[in-house]
C-alpha positions in Angstrom: 0.0 0.0 0.0 1.4 3.4 -0.9 2.0 6.2 1.6 -0.8 8.2 0.2 -3.3 5.4 0.5 -2.1 4.7 4.0 -2.7 8.3 5.0 -6.2 8.4 3.4 -7.0 5.1 5.2 -5.9 6.5 8.5 -8.1 9.6 8.0 -11.1 7.5 7.4 -10.4 5.1 10.2 -9.7 7.8 12.6 -13.1 9.4 12.0 -15.1 6.1 12.1 -13.4 4.9 15.2 -14.5 7.8 17.3 -18.2 7.5 16.8 -20.2 8.1 20.0 -18.7 10.4 22.5 -20.6 13.0 24.6 -20.5 16.8 24.1 -19.9 19.7 26.3 -19.8 23.6 25.8 -16.8 25.8 25.2 -15.9 29.4 26.0 -16.2 32.4 25.5 -19.9 32.9 24.7 -21.1 29.4 25.5 -19.7 29.7 29.1 -21.5 33.0 29.5 -24.9 31.7 28.7 -24.5 28.1 29.7 -25.4 27.1 26.1 -24.1 24.4 23.9 -21.7 25.7 21.4 -23.9 24.3 18.7 -26.1 27.3 19.4 -23.8 29.3 17.2 -21.6 26.8 15.4 -22.8 24.1 13.1 -19.2 22.8 13.0 -16.7 24.8 15.1 -15.3 27.2 14.0 -17.8 27.8 11.2 -20.8 29.8 12.3 -24.4 28.6 11.8 -27.4 30.8 11.1 -27.9 31.8 14.8 -24.2 32.5 15.2 -24.3 35.0 12.3 -27.3 36.8 13.9 -25.6 36.9 17.3 -22.4 38.4 15.7 -24.3 40.9 13.7 -26.3 41.9 16.9 -23.2 43.1 18.8 -22.7 39.8 20.6 -26.3 39.9 22.1 -29.1 37.4 22.0 -31.6 38.7 19.5 -34.8 40.0 21.1 -33.2 39.8 24.5 -30.8 42.8 24.5 -32.2 44.4 27.6 -31.6 41.2 29.6 -27.9 40.9 28.7 -25.1 41.2 31.2 -22.0 43.2 30.4 -18.4 42.1 30.6 -18.0 43.1 34.3 -21.1 41.0 35.4 -20.0 37.7 33.8 -17.3 35.2 34.3 -13.9 36.1 32.8 -14.5 36.6 29.0 -11.3 35.1 27.9 -10.5 31.9 25.9 -7.6 30.3 24.0 -7.4 28.1 21.0 -4.4 25.9 19.6 -3.8 22.8 17.6 -1.4 19.9 18.1 -0.9 16.9 15.8 1.1 15.4 12.9 1.9 17.5 9.8 3.3 16.3 6.5 4.0 19.0 3.9 6.1 18.4 0.7 6.7 21.2 -1.7 8.7 20.6 -4.9 9.9 23.1 -7.4 11.3 26.6 -7.2 14.4 26.4 -4.9 14.1 22.6 -4.6 12.2 20.2 -2.3 11.1 21.2 1.2 9.6 18.7 3.5 7.9 19.1 7.0 7.3 15.7 8.6 6.8 15.9 12.3 4.5 16.3 15.3 3.8 20.0 15.8 2.0 22.5 18.1 0.7 25.0 15.5 -0.4 28.4 16.7 -2.1 29.9 19.7 -5.0 32.4 19.8 -6.0 34.2 23.0 -9.5 35.9 22.5 -12.0 37.8 24.5 -15.5 39.0 23.7 -18.6 40.4 25.2 -20.7 43.5 26.0 -19.7 46.9 27.3 -23.3 47.9 27.4 -26.6 47.3 25.6 -26.0 47.4 21.8 -22.2 47.9 22.3 -20.1 44.8 22.0 -16.5 43.9 21.3 -14.3 41.1 20.2 -10.5 40.8 20.3 -8.0 38.1 19.3 -4.4 38.4 20.2 -1.5 36.1 18.8 1.4 36.0 21.2 4.9 35.7 19.5 6.3 32.1 19.5 9.7 31.2 18.7 9.8 28.4 16.2 11.6 25.1 16.9 11.3 21.4 15.9 7.7 20.5 17.1 6.7 24.2 17.6 5.5 26.3 14.8 6.7 29.9 14.7 4.2 32.6 15.3 4.5 36.5 14.9 3.0 38.3 17.8 0.2 40.5 16.6 -3.2 42.0 17.5 -5.2 40.1 14.9 -8.6 41.4 15.9 -9.7 44.3 18.1 -13.0 45.9 17.4 -16.2 47.5 18.9 -19.6 46.9 17.5 -22.4 49.5 17.7 -25.7 47.8 16.8 -29.1 49.1 16.0 -28.3 52.8 15.4 -31.8 53.7 14.8 -32.7 50.2 13.2 -31.2 46.9 12.0 -30.2 48.8 8.9 -27.3 50.7 10.4 -24.7 49.0 12.5 -21.1 50.0 12.9 -17.9 47.8 13.4 -14.8 50.0 14.3 -11.2 48.8 14.8 -9.5 45.8 13.3 -11.7 43.0 11.9 -12.2 40.5 9.1 -13.9 42.7 6.4 -17.3 41.6 5.0 -15.7 41.7 1.5 -15.0 38.0 2.2 -18.3 36.1 1.6 -16.9 33.1 3.4 -14.9 33.8 6.5 -11.2 32.9 6.2 -10.8 32.7 10.0 -13.7 30.3 10.3 -13.1 28.0 7.4 -13.2 24.2 8.0 -9.9 23.5 6.2 -6.2 24.3 7.0 -5.6 24.8 3.3 -6.4 28.4 2.4 -8.9 29.8 0.0 -6.3 30.5 -2.8 -8.2 33.3 -4.6 -8.6 35.2 -1.4 -4.8 35.1 -0.9 -3.8 36.1 -4.4 -2.3 39.6 -4.6 0.6 41.7 -6.1 3.9 41.5 -4.4 3.7 42.4 -0.7 0.2 43.7 -1.4 -3.1 43.4 0.6 -5.1 40.2 0.1 -8.8 39.7 0.8 -7.9 37.2 3.4 -6.1 39.9 5.5 -7.7 41.5 8.4 -8.2 45.4 8.1 -8.2 48.3 10.4 -11.0 50.8 9.7 -14.7 51.1 9.9 -17.6 49.0 8.5 -21.3 49.8 8.3 -23.7 46.9 7.7 -27.4 46.3 7.9 -30.0 43.7 7.4 -33.9 43.3 7.6 -36.7 40.8 7.4 -36.8 41.0 3.6 -33.6 38.9 3.5 -31.4 41.7 2.0 -28.0 42.4 3.6 -25.3 44.9 2.9 -21.9 46.0 4.3 -19.6 48.8 3.3 -16.0 49.4 4.6 -13.4 52.1 4.6 -10.0 50.5 5.7 -6.2 51.2 5.7 -5.4 48.7 2.9 -1.9 47.5 2.0 1.0 47.5 4.3 3.1 49.0 1.5 1.3 52.3 2.1 3.2 54.8 4.3 2.0 55.8 7.7 1.1 59.2 6.4 -1.1 57.8 3.6 -4.7 58.3 4.1 -6.9 55.2 4.0 -7.9 54.6 0.4 -9.4 51.1 0.2 -13.2 50.7 0.1 -15.4 47.8 -0.4 -19.1 46.9 -0.6 -21.1 43.8 -0.4 -24.7 43.0 -1.0 -26.5 39.8 -0.5 -29.9 38.3 -0.6 -31.2 35.3 1.5 -33.9 33.1 0.2 -36.0 30.8 2.4 -35.7 30.5 6.3 -32.3 31.0 7.7 -29.2 33.1 6.9 -27.7 30.9 4.1 -25.2 29.2 6.4 -27.0 26.1 7.5 -30.4 26.8 6.1 -32.0 28.8 3.3 -29.9 30.0 0.3 -27.7 33.1 -0.1 -26.4 34.8 -3.1 -24.1 37.9 -3.0 -22.0 40.4 -4.9 -18.7 42.0 -3.7 -16.4 44.8 -4.8 -13.2 45.9 -3.3 -11.3 49.0 -4.7 -8.0 50.1 -3.4 -4.7 51.9 -3.9 -1.3 50.8 -2.9 2.4 51.7 -3.3 4.4 49.2 -5.4 6.7 47.3 -3.0 9.6 47.1 -5.5 9.9 50.9 -5.9 9.2 52.1 -2.4 9.0 54.9 -1.3 9.3 56.9 -4.5 6.3 55.6 -6.5 2.8 57.1 -5.9 -0.1 54.8 -5.1 -1.6 52.7 -7.8 -5.2 51.3 -8.1 -6.4 47.8 -8.1 -9.9 46.1 -7.7 -11.6 42.9 -7.0 -15.1 42.1 -8.1 -16.9 38.8 -7.3 -20.1 36.8 -7.0 -20.9 34.1 -4.5 -23.6 31.7 -3.4 -24.3 29.3 -0.4 -26.8 26.7 -1.0 -28.1 24.2 1.6 -29.8 21.0 1.0 -30.6 19.1 4.3 -27.2 18.2 5.7 -25.4 19.4 2.6 -23.9 22.8 1.8 -22.4 24.0 -1.5 -20.3 27.2 -1.2 -19.3 29.0 -4.5 -16.9 32.0 -4.9 -15.9 33.7 -8.1 -13.5 36.7 -8.3 -12.0 38.7 -11.0 -9.5 41.5 -10.4 -7.2 44.0 -12.1 -4.0 45.6 -10.7 -2.1 48.6 -12.1 1.0 47.5 -14.0 3.5 49.2 -11.5 2.1 47.1 -8.7 3.7 44.0 -10.5 6.6 45.9 -12.1 4.9 45.0 -15.5 4.5 46.8 -18.7 0.8 46.4 -18.6 -2.0 46.0 -16.1 -2.5 42.5 -14.7 -5.8 40.7 -14.7 -6.8 37.6 -12.9 -9.9 35.5 -12.1 -10.5 32.5 -10.0 -12.6 31.0 -7.2 -13.5 27.8 -5.4 -16.3 25.4 -4.9 -16.6 23.7 -1.6 -19.1 20.8 -0.6 -19.6 20.0 3.0 -21.7 17.2 4.5 -22.8 16.9 8.2 -24.3 13.5 8.6 -24.4 14.0 12.4 -24.0 16.9 14.8 -20.6 15.8 15.8 -19.1 15.0 12.4 -18.5 17.2 9.3 -16.7 16.2 5.9 -15.7 18.6 3.3 -14.2 18.7 -0.2 -13.0 21.8 -2.2 -11.5 22.8 -5.5 -9.5 26.1 -5.8 -8.4 27.8 -8.9 -6.5 31.1 -9.8 -5.8 32.1 -13.3 -3.7 35.2 -13.6 -2.0 37.0 -16.6 1.3 35.3 -17.4 3.2 38.5 -16.3 2.7 37.5 -12.7 5.0 34.5 -13.3 2.3 32.0 -12.6 0.1 30.5 -15.4 -2.5 29.1 -13.0 -3.0 27.4 -9.7 -5.1 24.3 -9.0 -5.7 22.7 -5.6 -7.9 19.9 -4.3 -8.7 19.5 -0.6 -10.4 16.8 1.3 -11.0 16.4 5.0 -13.3 15.9 7.9 -13.7 17.0 11.5 -15.1 14.8 14.4 -16.0 16.6 17.8 -15.1 14.5 20.8 -16.3 17.4 22.7 -17.3 20.9 21.5 -13.9 22.1 22.6 -11.9 19.2 21.2 -12.1 18.3 17.5 -10.2 15.7 15.5 -9.2 17.3 12.3 -7.9 15.2 9.3 -7.2 16.7 5.9 -5.3 16.0 2.6 -4.6 18.8 0.1 -2.9 18.5 -3.3 -1.9 21.7 -5.2 0.0 22.7 -8.3 1.3 26.0 -9.5 2.0 26.0 -13.2 4.7 28.7 -13.9 5.5 30.7 -17.0 9.2 30.0 -16.7 11.1 27.6 -14.4 9.9 24.5 -12.8 6.3 24.3 -11.7 5.5 24.0 -7.9 3.6 21.1 -6.5 2.5 20.5 -2.9 1.2 17.6 -1.0 -0.1 18.4 2.5 -1.5 16.0 5.1 -2.5 16.6 8.7 -4.2 14.8 11.5 -4.5 17.1 14.7 -6.5 17.9 17.6 -8.2 21.5 17.6 -8.3 22.6 21.2 -10.3 25.5 22.8 -10.5 26.2 26.4 
């Protein structure tokens, strides 16, 4: 039996052998209310319909805002998350072959969330700096998320999120995706540029109503290549429509349109070159059929030639299709296909990636995660780059 078949067999066996264990709740919000985490998560960390409403409502139970307790009246509103397990990652091409083959602790998030007062909530995620070593993945210390949410400023149609946050330009949350493998089209950008997968600092207005229509619009700092004296110049807008009962996450269907428009300084000519324009425009859908969900994303973009050091502007398009299946409340399986197709001037002809995995929840705060991902980047010149990635790990929250 080949190594690949052995890994796939281990993935299936690991899920099947852990079939009927009890569940408990995890922090931060589950601990506050004494709820099961399945109130807000269909498959942690992905939110379900109720979790979306709770987040949009400034971390308050919809319809019970005047009964909520603030952060000083509840248990310590802190939690942490990390993963530990076995990683195999082999990348061929470019500068040669690189292989990771070891047990590893991978990342640590420290988070806090709650209410300051009615209709004023907050959420924070801090990543402490970790020095890498064999068995421990390196991590740069940063404040990944720190924002306040002002809800119902007159009605549900006007709410504000201020600070550092994951922008609503992402139809599917990068931070709450089921897979370890990234959404490739959200990561694609010009050298040292801003990607849609990046958290942003700024202000976002959003609203929703009983009609199923939603919108979000943001004004954010944008690319790190901009100088500290540059005014924020990136804007985005998103509109979505939900059909049927639900929010399009675990029930009902959702379709949406997104546009992101920004300006950035070219990294290769800093600091002499003025800011140049770029944009991303996309369509998406989330379709639910019983225990099945189909998520679809398409994006097309154009970057000014100077951002790539090219003679002409660079166009690209791409997206992904992901199917997830939840046959039981403690098990979810997923499969995704990613593709990115840029102009040849970027050095990459195209990128293709297949990802397959599953998560089994021993408890709500301990998930067994198994995943295999196979990617290929076809280049204009030089060798193509291939990657085979496998992981089996425990995802821990406490």
